C-alpha positions as semicolon CSV with decimal commas, in nm:
position;residue;x (nm);y (nm);z (nm)
1;X;-4,291;1,253;2,846
2;X;-4,245;0,860;2,739
3;X;-4,338;0,603;3,011
4;X;-4,210;0,271;2,967
5;X;-4,276;-0,050;3,135
6;X;-3,956;-0,169;3,283
7;X;-3,643;-0,118;3,079
8;X;-3,671;-0,055;2,718
9;X;-3,475;0,088;2,423
10;X;-3,643;0,411;2,310
11;X;-3,571;0,577;1,991
12;X;-3,640;0,961;1,933
13;X;-3,673;1,113;1,570
14;X;-3,872;1,073;1,254
15;X;-3,861;0,986;0,886
16;X;-3,632;0,688;0,943
17;X;-3,353;0,898;1,146
18;X;-3,361;0,805;1,509
19;X;-3,127;0,833;1,818
20;X;-3,137;0,560;2,089
21;X;-3,126;0,544;2,450
22;X;-3,201;0,272;2,706
23;X;-3,460;0,402;2,942
24;X;-3,598;0,279;3,286
25;X;-3,965;0,387;3,366
26;X;-3,973;0,737;3,179
27;X;-3,791;0,998;3,000
28;X;-3,882;1,341;2,857
29;X;-3,848;1,306;2,480
30;X;-3,644;1,610;2,361
31;X;-3,324;1,676;2,185
32;X;-3,143;1,765;2,495
33;X;-3,199;1,406;2,614
34;X;-3,153;1,225;2,289
35;X;-2,958;1,475;2,065
36;X;-3,134;1,593;1,737
37;X;-3,125;1,326;1,463
38;X;-3,314;1,545;1,215
39;X;-3,321;1,913;1,283
40;X;-3,642;2,107;1,206
41;X;-3,863;1,811;1,203
42;X;-4,136;1,718;1,447
43;X;-4,004;1,411;1,627
44;X;-4,152;1,129;1,842
45;X;-4,050;0,869;2,081
46;X;-4,110;0,509;2,041
47;X;-4,009;0,190;2,229
48;X;-4,056;-0,182;2,152
49;X;-4,297;-0,406;2,348
50;X;-4,154;-0,660;2,555
51;X;-4,224;-0,943;2,302
52;X;-4,108;-0,733;2,000
53;X;-3,752;-0,749;1,869
54;X;-3,520;-0,485;1,983
55;X;-3,468;-0,212;1,737
56;X;-3,120;-0,213;1,586
57;X;-2,906;0,061;1,519
58;X;-2,783;0,130;1,180
59;X;-2,403;0,167;1,186
60;X;-2,244;0,476;1,040
61;X;-2,002;0,372;0,759
62;X;-1,648;0,432;0,857
63;X;-1,443;0,627;0,619
64;X;-1,098;0,479;0,597
65;X;-0,813;0,674;0,449
66;X;-0,697;0,593;0,092
67;X;-0,407;0,346;0,099
68;X;-0,097;0,488;-0,045
69;X;0,061;0,270;-0,347
70;X;0,364;0,100;-0,262
71;X;0,643;-0,074;-0,471
72;X;0,752;-0,028;-0,813
73;X;0,635;-0,044;-1,169
74;X;0,795;-0,346;-1,343
75;X;0,807;-0,368;-1,730
76;X;0,902;-0,707;-1,877
77;X;1,046;-0,745;-2,218
78;X;1,070;-1,046;-2,431
79;X;1,446;-0,998;-2,536
80;X;1,764;-0,862;-2,378
81;X;1,763;-0,495;-2,497
82;X;1,439;-0,353;-2,327
83;X;1,221;-0,359;-2,615
84;X;0,913;-0,555;-2,719
85;X;0,736;-0,519;-2,368
86;X;0,477;-0,806;-2,309
87;X;0,391;-0,755;-1,928
88;X;0,360;-0,468;-1,707
89;X;0,284;-0,511;-1,327
90;X;0,358;-0,383;-0,981
91;X;0,647;-0,547;-0,783
92;X;0,672;-0,482;-0,411
93;X;1,034;-0,506;-0,393
94;X;1,337;-0,634;-0,592
95;X;1,414;-0,978;-0,445
96;X;1,372;-1,235;-0,722
97;X;1,504;-1,581;-0,768
98;X;1,362;-1,688;-1,110
99;X;1,595;-1,988;-1,145
100;X;1,531;-2,154;-1,478
101;X;1,173;-2,025;-1,505
102;X;1,051;-1,711;-1,683
103;X;0,935;-1,431;-1,450
104;X;0,604;-1,442;-1,619
105;X;0,412;-1,709;-1,847
106;X;0,415;-1,451;-2,132
107;X;0,790;-1,472;-2,150
108;X;1,016;-1,730;-2,257
109;X;1,267;-1,859;-1,987
110;X;1,574;-1,739;-2,158
111;X;1,678;-1,391;-2,292
112;X;1,446;-1,140;-2,141
113;X;1,497;-0,806;-1,972
114;X;1,321;-0,589;-1,711
115;X;1,297;-0,234;-1,621
116;X;1,157;-0,114;-1,269
117;X;1,080;0,239;-1,220
118;X;0,911;0,460;-0,952
119;X;1,015;0,678;-0,659
120;X;1,240;0,601;-0,352
121;X;1,202;0,761;-0,012
122;X;1,480;0,743;0,238
123;X;1,427;0,693;0,625
124;X;1,688;0,946;0,725
125;X;1,953;1,176;0,579
126;X;2,293;1,011;0,522
127;X;2,499;0,811;0,302
128;X;2,341;0,498;0,150
129;X;2,537;0,206;0,016
130;X;2,322;0,043;-0,268
131;X;2,387;-0,318;-0,367
132;X;2,281;-0,492;-0,676
133;X;2,330;-0,879;-0,692
134;X;2,239;-1,045;-1,013
135;X;2,325;-1,321;-1,259
136;X;2,361;-1,086;-1,548
137;X;2,384;-0,717;-1,652
138;X;2,217;-0,429;-1,437
139;X;2,198;-0,055;-1,437
140;X;2,087;0,154;-1,140
141;X;1,983;0,523;-1,158
142;X;1,863;0,756;-0,888
143;X;1,746;1,102;-0,992
144;X;1,877;1,047;-1,339
145;X;2,226;0,975;-1,220
146;X;2,362;0,620;-1,317
147;X;2,536;0,496;-1,001
148;X;2,586;0,143;-1,115
149;X;2,657;0,051;-1,476
150;X;2,723;-0,310;-1,537
151;X;2,502;-0,376;-1,827
152;X;2,771;-0,591;-1,994
153;X;2,877;-0,777;-1,668
154;X;2,811;-1,157;-1,641
155;X;2,676;-1,126;-1,291
156;X;2,802;-1,065;-0,947
157;X;2,754;-0,781;-0,690
158;X;2,781;-0,416;-0,770
159;X;2,780;-0,125;-0,507
160;X;2,750;0,235;-0,507
161;X;2,724;0,500;-0,243
162;X;2,485;0,801;-0,248
163;X;2,403;1,078;-0,008
164;X;2,012;1,107;0,046
165;X;1,802;1,365;0,223
166;X;1,552;1,263;0,500
167;X;1,205;1,171;0,370
168;X;1,273;1,303;0,030
169;X;1,150;1,126;-0,296
170;X;1,395;1,040;-0,557
171;X;1,328;0,883;-0,896
172;X;1,459;0,531;-0,925
173;X;1,517;0,300;-1,244
174;X;1,682;-0,048;-1,210
175;X;1,736;-0,226;-1,553
176;X;1,830;-0,599;-1,574
177;X;1,885;-0,832;-1,864
178;X;1,908;-1,217;-1,855
179;X;2,064;-1,460;-2,102
180;X;2,090;-1,786;-1,979
181;X;2,151;-1,993;-1,650
182;X;2,007;-1,931;-1,320
183;X;1,821;-1,613;-1,311
184;X;1,814;-1,375;-0,984
185;X;1,835;-1,021;-0,901
186;X;1,827;-0,848;-0,542
187;X;1,851;-0,480;-0,441
188;X;1,999;-0,382;-0,094
189;X;2,075;-0,079;0,087
190;X;2,247;0,024;0,417
191;X;2,378;0,323;0,610
192;X;2,568;0,377;0,942
193;X;2,255;0,342;1,132
194;X;2,104;0,060;0,935
195;X;2,213;-0,293;0,857
196;X;2,209;-0,414;0,494
197;X;1,849;-0,527;0,403
198;X;1,648;-0,564;0,063
199;X;1,511;-0,229;-0,008
200;X;1,171;-0,262;0,134
201;X;0,829;-0,205;-0,016
202;X;0,749;0,092;0,201
203;X;1,046;0,263;0,065
204;X;0,898;0,263;-0,284
205;X;0,597;0,409;-0,471
206;X;0,504;0,383;-0,832
207;X;0,501;0,768;-0,876
């Protein structure tokens, strides 16, 4: 039996492992009242005096689930033919207006190319319209099928329609080259249930 003057925070356990209860007057020190913080070991009850600091509980670390990687792998090349890679980074979505500037300090502002690769996951089954807007040449492949091939184009908007299954992952590759002028590239999608939008980060994963 543990008798306490007034109300105290009482701990029950041993070897640095304790369970706590707020007790008024008395309590029988047992695993049935406190729980067993360290099985198979002789345990005692302790409480702080009125002037002593209140024992603090050691918080149990919370295990957070690993965050899923989102976005695409971007490879940046210092020429227009996807060779001489100088930068590799993760890009959340394809919605860029580089203007007269280079996408990265390691690149010259003129005559560069970019390849984005990863996985695309559709929200629901159906026919999706993909739209690429850019100032120069582009190519878009889904699961190895080239659905937009405008590598020699001088910019504009290019569309293609493709049927996707619900929540299935598809390999995606988008290639872009820039020669001169204001640089930009954007990738959209839409279907009957969804208005046109930039393909969001949550739809992409690097692998």
